[in-house]
N, C-alpha and C positions, 0 to 999 in steps of 0.2 A: 340612376346616376351612380357614378363611382364616388365613394367617400374614402379619402386617404388619410392616414394617421402617421405622424412622424414623431421621432424622439420619445419622450416619456409618455406621450399620448398613446402611441403604438404599444408601448410596454404595458400600460394600464389596461388597455382594451384587449390586447393579445392578438391583434391583426394589423397588418400594414395597409390593407385595402379591403373594401367590400362593396358589393353592388346593392343598393337599396332602392326600393320602390317607396315613394313618398308623395303625399299631397301637400307637403310643407310649401309655404310661399316665400319664407325668408330663411336665412341661416339660423336665426333664433328658433324658428318653428322646427327646423330639422333637429337642432340640438335637443329641444324638448322631447321630440319623438325618440331620439337615441337614448336620452337619460331614462326614459320610462321602460326601456327594454330590460336592463339588468343593472345590478349594482356596479359592475366594472365600468359601464358607460357613465353612470351617475357620478362616480368618483373622478373619472377623466375630465368631465365637464363641470365639475363642482365650482371652479373658479375661472370664469370666462376672461377675467382681466389678465390671466396668465397664459392666454391663448391668442393666436393670430389665425386668420382664416383667409383662404383664397378661393374664389369661384372661377372656374375655368382659367386657372393660373394667373388671376388678377387679384392682388391684395385688396381686401374690402373689409367691411365691418359686419357685425352680427345682424344688423337690420337690413342687409342687402337682399334683394330678390334672388331666388334660385330657380325661378320659372324658366324652363328651357335649358338649364345648366346641365352640362355633361359630367362635371367633376367639382367636388368640394373637398378642400384639403385643410386639415387642422394641424397646427404645429406651435411650439413655444416660440417666443421672440428669439431672434438670433442676434448674436453680438459678433462684431468683427474684431480682428486683432492681428 
């Protein structure tokens, strides 16, 4: 599946997008796998309350299933103005 990173998440990880192979069942499981990779991932995902997630372009939460998903995107909350 494709994993997309936006704003400061992208800056901390150093990639806008990557393709990952995972056995994760939920977004939280995927985050745990990513955090175990390297310090830069651990730092980017250290405070999940500061992040939002979308699975296949639908906003969801971290306990959402990712089985069969094509894309997971992580980004900070957006404000309008």
